[in-house]
C-alpha positions as CSV (number, residue, x, y, z in Angstrom):
1,L,167.7,96.6,229.4
2,P,169.1,98.3,226.4
3,A,165.6,98.3,225.0
4,V,164.1,99.4,228.8
5,R,166.7,102.0,229.0
6,S,165.9,103.5,225.4
7,A,161.9,103.3,226.4
8,G,162.6,105.4,229.5
9,R,164.8,108.3,227.9
10,A,162.5,108.1,224.8
11,I,159.9,109.0,227.8
12,M,161.8,111.7,229.2
13,M,162.8,113.4,226.1
14,Q,158.6,113.6,225.3
15,A,157.8,114.8,228.6
16,A,160.7,117.3,228.3
17,T,159.6,118.6,225.0
18,A,156.0,119.1,226.6
19,V,157.2,121.0,229.1
20,A,159.2,123.3,226.6
21,L,155.9,123.6,224.7
22,L,154.1,124.9,227.3
23,G,157.1,127.3,228.8
24,H,157.1,128.8,225.1
25,A,153.9,129.0,225.1
26,M,154.2,131.1,228.8
27,G,157.5,132.2,228.2
28,L,161.3,131.2,228.5
29,E,162.1,127.2,228.6
30,G,163.8,127.1,232.2
31,S,163.9,127.3,235.8
32,P,163.9,130.1,238.7
33,F,167.2,130.8,240.4
34,G,166.8,134.2,242.5
35,I,170.1,135.8,242.8
36,A,170.7,138.8,245.5
37,G,169.4,141.7,243.8
38,L,167.3,139.7,240.9
39,P,164.6,137.8,242.7
40,N,163.7,137.0,239.3
41,A,166.5,135.5,237.7
42,G,166.7,132.2,236.2
43,W,168.5,129.7,233.9
44,A,166.6,129.6,230.2
45,T,167.5,127.2,227.4
46,D,168.0,127.5,224.2
47,M,167.9,123.7,222.8
48,P,164.1,122.9,222.9
49,G,163.0,119.7,221.2
50,Y,163.4,115.7,220.8
51,D,166.7,116.1,220.1
52,H,168.5,118.0,223.5
53,G,168.5,117.2,227.1
54,W,167.0,119.3,230.0
55,S,168.2,121.8,232.6
56,W,167.0,122.0,235.9
57,A,167.6,124.3,239.1
58,K,166.5,124.6,242.8
59,K,167.7,125.4,246.0
60,G,170.6,127.1,244.9
61,S,171.8,124.3,242.2
62,F,171.4,123.8,239.0
63,G,172.4,121.5,236.6
64,I,172.1,119.6,232.8
65,Q,171.3,116.1,231.5
66,G,171.7,115.3,228.1
67,K,172.9,117.9,225.5
68,Q,171.9,121.1,225.9
69,R,172.6,125.4,226.9
70,M,171.5,127.6,229.1
71,Y,172.3,131.1,230.5
72,L,171.8,133.0,233.8
73,M,168.7,135.5,233.0
74,E,167.4,138.6,235.0
75,N,163.8,137.6,234.4
76,I,163.2,134.3,233.4
77,H,159.3,134.8,233.2
78,A,159.6,137.2,230.4
79,N,157.4,136.1,227.3
80,D,160.4,136.0,225.2
81,W,163.7,136.8,224.7
82,W,163.1,140.3,223.8
83,G,161.7,140.9,227.0
84,S,164.1,139.8,229.6
85,K,167.9,140.2,230.1
86,Y,171.4,138.7,230.5
87,V,172.6,138.6,234.2
88,W,175.5,141.6,233.3
89,F,179.3,140.6,235.2
90,N,182.2,142.4,235.5
91,L,184.7,139.5,237.0
92,L,187.4,142.1,237.3
93,G,188.7,142.1,240.8
94,K,186.1,138.9,241.6
95,T,186.0,135.6,242.7
96,V,183.6,132.9,241.6
97,T,183.3,129.6,243.6
98,F,181.3,126.5,242.5
99,T,180.8,123.1,243.8
100,V,180.5,121.0,240.9
101,D,179.8,117.2,240.3
102,L,181.1,115.4,237.2
103,S,180.8,112.0,238.0
104,G,178.4,111.2,235.9
105,I,180.0,113.2,232.4
106,P,182.0,110.3,230.9
107,C,184.9,110.4,227.9
108,G,183.9,112.0,225.2
109,V,181.5,114.4,226.6
110,A,182.2,117.9,228.1
111,A,180.5,119.8,230.7
112,C,181.3,123.2,230.7
113,L,180.9,126.7,232.7
114,Y,181.9,130.3,230.8
115,F,181.4,133.5,230.3
116,V,181.3,135.2,226.7
117,S,180.5,138.7,225.6
118,Y,177.5,140.5,226.5
119,W,175.1,140.9,223.8
120,N,171.6,141.7,224.2
121,P,168.9,138.9,223.4
122,G,166.2,138.9,220.9
123,P,164.5,137.2,218.4
124,D,166.8,134.5,220.2
125,S,169.9,133.8,222.4
126,K,171.8,135.4,220.4
127,Y,174.3,133.1,221.6
128,C,178.3,133.3,221.0
129,D,181.4,132.1,222.0
130,I,185.0,132.3,219.9
131,Q,184.1,130.0,216.9
132,P,183.7,132.0,213.9
133,N,180.0,130.2,213.2
134,F,179.0,131.3,216.3
135,G,179.8,135.2,216.3
136,G,183.3,134.7,217.6
137,C,183.5,136.8,220.7
138,F,185.1,136.9,224.0
139,E,185.1,133.8,225.7
140,L,186.4,132.7,229.4
141,D,186.2,129.3,230.0
142,L,186.4,128.4,234.0
143,M,185.2,125.0,233.3
144,E,185.4,122.5,230.0
145,A,185.6,118.9,231.5
146,N,184.6,115.4,232.6
147,S,185.6,112.9,234.8
148,H,188.4,112.2,233.3
149,A,190.1,116.0,232.3
150,Y,189.8,119.5,233.2
151,E,190.8,122.5,231.2
152,A,190.3,126.1,231.6
153,S,191.3,128.9,229.0
154,L,190.9,131.8,227.7
155,H,190.2,132.9,224.3
156,T,190.6,137.0,223.7
157,E,189.6,137.6,220.1
158,I,189.9,135.6,216.7
159,G,193.1,137.4,215.4
160,S,195.0,135.4,213.8
161,G,192.4,132.3,214.2
162,K,194.3,128.8,215.0
163,N,198.3,130.3,214.8
164,F,200.3,129.4,218.0
165,D,201.7,132.7,218.6
166,A,201.0,133.4,222.0
167,T,198.1,135.6,221.5
168,C,195.0,134.2,223.2
169,N,193.1,133.4,219.8
170,M,191.0,130.6,218.8
171,N,193.2,128.0,220.3
172,G,193.0,130.0,223.4
173,C,195.8,130.0,226.4
174,S,194.3,127.3,228.0
175,V,196.2,124.6,231.1
176,N,194.6,121.0,231.0
177,V,194.9,118.2,232.9
178,G,194.0,114.7,231.3
179,R,195.2,115.5,228.0
180,Y,198.4,113.9,227.9
181,P,199.5,111.4,230.7
182,F,201.9,113.1,232.6
183,T,203.1,116.7,234.2
184,K,206.1,118.6,233.2
185,S,208.0,117.1,236.0
186,G,206.2,113.2,235.8
187,V,203.4,113.0,237.6
188,K,200.9,110.8,236.4
189,T,197.9,113.3,235.4
190,S,195.3,110.1,236.9
191,E,196.9,110.5,239.8
192,I,195.7,114.7,240.6
193,Y,192.3,114.3,238.4
194,G,189.7,111.8,237.9
195,P,188.1,108.5,239.2
196,G,190.1,107.5,242.5
197,A,192.9,110.2,242.0
198,K,194.7,111.4,245.2
199,V,194.1,115.0,244.6
200,I,190.8,115.2,243.0
201,D,188.7,112.3,242.8
202,T,186.0,113.3,240.5
203,S,183.6,110.2,241.7
204,K,182.7,112.7,244.0
205,P,182.0,116.5,244.1
206,F,185.0,119.0,244.1
207,Q,185.6,122.5,244.5
208,V,186.2,125.5,241.7
209,K,187.4,128.9,242.5
210,A,188.3,131.1,239.9
211,S,189.1,134.8,240.3
212,V,190.4,137.9,238.0
213,S,192.9,140.0,239.1
214,N,191.9,143.6,238.7
215,D,194.1,144.1,235.2
216,G,192.9,141.0,234.0
217,Y,194.9,137.8,234.7
218,M,192.7,134.8,235.7
219,T,193.6,132.1,238.1
220,V,192.1,128.9,238.4
221,M,192.0,126.3,241.6
222,L,190.3,123.4,242.1
223,S,190.1,121.8,245.9
224,Q,188.8,118.5,247.6
225,E,188.5,118.0,250.8
226,G,191.3,119.9,251.8
227,R,193.4,118.7,248.9
228,I,194.5,121.4,246.4
229,L,195.3,121.9,242.7
230,P,196.0,124.8,241.2
231,H,195.3,124.8,237.3
232,F,195.0,127.9,235.8
233,N,196.9,131.0,235.8
234,R,199.1,133.3,234.1
235,T,202.3,131.4,234.1
236,E,201.0,127.9,233.4
237,A,198.6,129.1,230.7
238,G,199.6,129.0,227.0
239,N,198.9,128.9,223.1
240,F,201.1,126.3,222.0
241,P,201.2,123.5,219.4
242,G,200.5,119.9,221.1
243,V,202.4,116.9,221.7
244,P,203.1,114.9,219.0
245,N,201.3,111.0,219.7
246,Q,204.9,109.9,220.0
247,D,206.2,112.1,222.6
248,A,203.0,111.6,224.9
249,W,205.0,109.6,227.4
250,K,207.7,111.6,227.6
251,P,207.6,114.9,229.9
252,E,210.8,116.2,228.9
253,K,209.5,116.7,225.7
254,Y,206.4,118.8,226.9
255,P,206.6,122.3,225.6
256,T,206.9,125.2,228.2
257,P,203.6,127.5,228.2
258,G,204.5,131.0,227.0
259,G,202.3,132.8,229.8
260,I,199.5,135.2,229.7
261,S,201.3,138.7,228.0
262,K,200.1,141.8,229.4
263,V,198.9,142.6,225.5
264,E,196.1,139.6,226.3
265,A,195.5,140.7,230.1
266,A,194.3,144.3,228.5
267,K,192.0,142.7,226.2
268,V,190.4,141.0,229.5
269,V,190.1,144.3,231.1
270,A,188.3,145.4,228.1
271,A,186.1,142.7,227.7
272,M,185.1,142.8,231.6
273,K,184.1,146.6,231.3
274,K,181.4,146.1,228.5
275,G,180.2,142.8,230.7
276,V,180.0,139.5,230.2
277,R,177.4,137.0,230.4
278,L,176.8,133.4,232.1
279,V,176.4,130.1,230.0
280,A,176.7,126.5,231.4
281,S,176.2,123.6,228.9
282,T,177.0,119.8,227.8
283,W,178.0,119.0,224.7
284,T,179.8,116.3,222.3
285,T,182.1,115.5,219.0
286,A,183.1,112.5,217.8
287,D,187.0,113.6,218.7
288,T,187.4,115.0,222.0
289,S,191.4,114.3,222.2
290,W,191.8,117.9,222.5
291,L,190.3,117.4,226.1
292,D,190.8,114.1,227.8
293,G,193.3,112.6,225.2
294,T,195.2,110.1,227.0
295,A,193.2,110.2,230.1
296,C,190.6,108.3,227.7
297,N,192.4,105.9,225.7
298,G,190.7,102.5,226.4
299,Q,187.6,104.3,227.3
300,P,184.7,104.0,225.6
301,H,183.2,107.2,224.2
302,G,180.5,108.2,226.6
303,N,176.6,108.8,225.7
304,I,175.5,112.1,226.3
305,W,171.9,111.5,226.8
306,D,173.1,109.6,230.3
307,A,175.9,112.2,231.0
308,K,174.7,114.6,233.8
309,M,176.1,117.6,235.7
310,G,175.0,119.5,238.7
311,I,176.4,122.8,240.0
312,S,175.9,124.2,243.6
313,N,176.8,126.8,245.8
314,W,178.0,129.3,243.2
315,K,178.7,132.6,244.1
316,V,180.7,135.7,242.7
317,Q,181.9,137.6,245.2
318,E,184.7,140.7,245.6
319,T,187.8,139.1,246.0
320,P,189.5,139.9,249.3
321,S,192.4,142.5,248.4
322,A,192.1,142.1,245.3
323,P,194.7,145.1,243.8
324,A,196.5,144.7,240.1
325,D,198.4,141.5,239.8
326,K,202.5,143.3,239.9
327,T,204.0,140.0,239.3
328,D,205.8,138.9,236.2
329,A,205.0,135.8,234.7
330,K,208.1,134.1,235.3
331,E,207.7,135.1,239.0
332,E,204.2,133.0,239.7
333,T,204.4,130.2,241.8
334,T,201.6,127.7,243.0
335,T,201.7,125.2,245.7
336,A,199.8,122.0,245.4
337,A,199.1,119.3,248.2
338,A,198.1,115.9,248.4
339,N,197.8,113.0,250.8
340,D,200.3,111.3,249.1
341,I,204.0,112.7,249.7
342,D,205.4,111.4,246.7
343,V,202.7,112.8,244.7
344,Q,202.8,116.4,246.3
345,L,206.6,116.3,246.2
346,K,206.8,116.0,242.2
347,F,203.5,118.2,241.7
348,A,204.8,120.9,243.9
349,K,208.1,120.8,242.2
350,D,206.2,120.7,238.6
351,Q,204.3,124.1,240.1
352,G,207.8,125.7,240.8
353,A,206.9,125.6,244.7
354,F,208.9,125.0,248.0
355,A,208.8,121.5,249.4
356,A,208.8,120.6,253.1
357,V,210.6,117.9,252.4
358,S,213.8,116.5,250.2
359,K,213.6,114.1,248.0
360,G,211.3,112.0,250.1
361,I,213.9,111.5,252.8
362,V,212.2,111.7,256.3
363,T,214.0,111.4,259.7
364,P,212.6,111.7,262.7
365,F,215.6,114.4,263.9
366,S,214.4,116.3,260.7
367,I,211.0,116.2,261.5
368,L,211.9,117.7,265.0
369,L,213.8,120.2,263.6
370,W,211.6,121.5,260.8
371,A,208.5,121.4,263.3
372,S,210.4,123.2,265.6
373,A,211.5,125.8,263.0
374,M,208.0,125.9,261.9
375,L,206.4,126.7,265.6
376,A,209.4,129.1,266.0
377,G,208.7,130.7,263.4
378,F,204.9,131.0,263.6
379,V,204.9,132.7,266.8
380,M,207.3,135.3,265.5
381,L,204.8,136.3,262.7
382,R,202.1,136.1,265.0
383,V,203.6,138.3,267.8
384,M,204.9,140.8,264.7
385,R,201.7,140.9,262.7
386,G,198.9,140.0,265.1
387,L,197.7,137.2,262.8
388,T,194.8,135.6,264.2
389,C,194.4,133.1,261.6
390,G,195.1,129.9,263.6
391,G,198.0,128.1,265.7
392,N,200.7,126.2,264.8
393,L,200.7,126.5,261.3
394,T,203.4,125.7,258.6
395,Q,204.0,128.9,256.5
396,L,205.2,127.9,253.0
397,F,206.3,131.3,250.9
398,S,206.3,131.6,246.9
399,Y,208.2,134.5,245.2
400,S,205.3,136.4,244.3
401,G,204.2,136.8,248.1
402,H,201.4,134.4,248.0
403,W,201.4,131.8,251.2
404,T,199.7,128.9,251.3
405,A,198.7,127.5,255.3
406,Y,199.2,123.7,256.5
407,A,197.1,122.3,259.4
408,P,199.1,120.1,261.5
409,M,198.1,117.3,263.4
410,A,199.1,116.3,267.0
411,D,203.0,115.4,266.2
412,A,205.4,115.8,263.2
413,G,204.7,112.5,261.6
414,E,200.8,113.1,261.3
415,L,201.8,116.7,259.8
416,L,203.8,115.2,257.2
417,E,200.6,113.2,256.3
418,S,197.7,115.6,257.1
419,A,195.9,117.0,254.1
420,P,196.6,121.1,253.4
421,I,194.1,124.2,253.6
422,S,194.2,127.4,252.5
423,I,193.2,130.2,255.0
424,D,192.9,133.7,254.5
425,C,195.9,135.3,255.4
426,N,197.4,137.1,252.3
427,V,200.6,139.0,252.6
428,G,200.1,141.2,249.6
429,G,198.7,140.0,246.1
430,E,196.3,137.5,245.1
431,E,195.7,133.9,246.7
């Protein structure tokens, strides 16, 4: 069977190379991916040959199998890199959303979607990222992930290199789930992200929503079937040393993130005004513990040639009501939710959010009192503000003025077990 798989892989590689050679004879290697205002846009790859994988794009979706890197270009039909341009983005006040399937990305492989500084292509792709040997340019990672771990990060400039000095340098200001076995409050990360997890089950596709405020702060949120996992924000991100191996199973030893400073946010604003370009890639290295650490303990290092990711429903849109982020880092809070009450409570506590029940103790009287209070509060708010967001909702306020609404079921008992959803009812600030 291994011999058959190896032979099949060799045939596919030869076919991909033939397509690549034909593509180079006719123009850029890649696939059309028309977008609004750019009907000739497409994804172009810059790793042809037997030792690389291939990419695809069709019907609003795109993806990669094997080791490959691709870029969103204005004209995929250009004769060469000189003849086309990258699609130019300024993400200030914008939200990027997409659905991703990482079920085919194993331990030891990273599937990435990110923005880097805008450099005109020619004679090659002019690839760059934060690494000095690749130009040392601005890099905003919406996703560096596999089926066991997910990281989002910001690299504004090489700056102090790999020093842990709170700047978003080569180390980056990042948030990771999967590198360590617990969150700060003691929730097992495998319960909130990974195959069979209670919040983001990576055996199925899930949604990613990344927003950049007008003053340069990014937030990233993962969701699936109504369950929400807040990930990156100006409070939870930071550039700090990793947790020593002997302390990995001691959440109380985990460092407190330093947050994103105004100085680093200003660098994001400057980079966005110059423009950024979109890159998707899959890659591997012998040691990916920076990404999947304990999440992949005991798991075999995956084969990148069998690895594949798919992205669909990709959009970049204006963020509704997206003023500059005025909150202090210490005031920003988020809410996470899962069907499992214990996970929901602990993770909400971890993110500094208000929990609907206390210490897991729920009595019929408290349920009735809670549900009645929420219903009365909602009626009052609707009368005062003329809300039309839907009826019978439980409103949870955070210090920064954000709120998340939960959709109840027929009675209070089902309410506590129902999965949450977010609705478009902002009370100032970003969602």
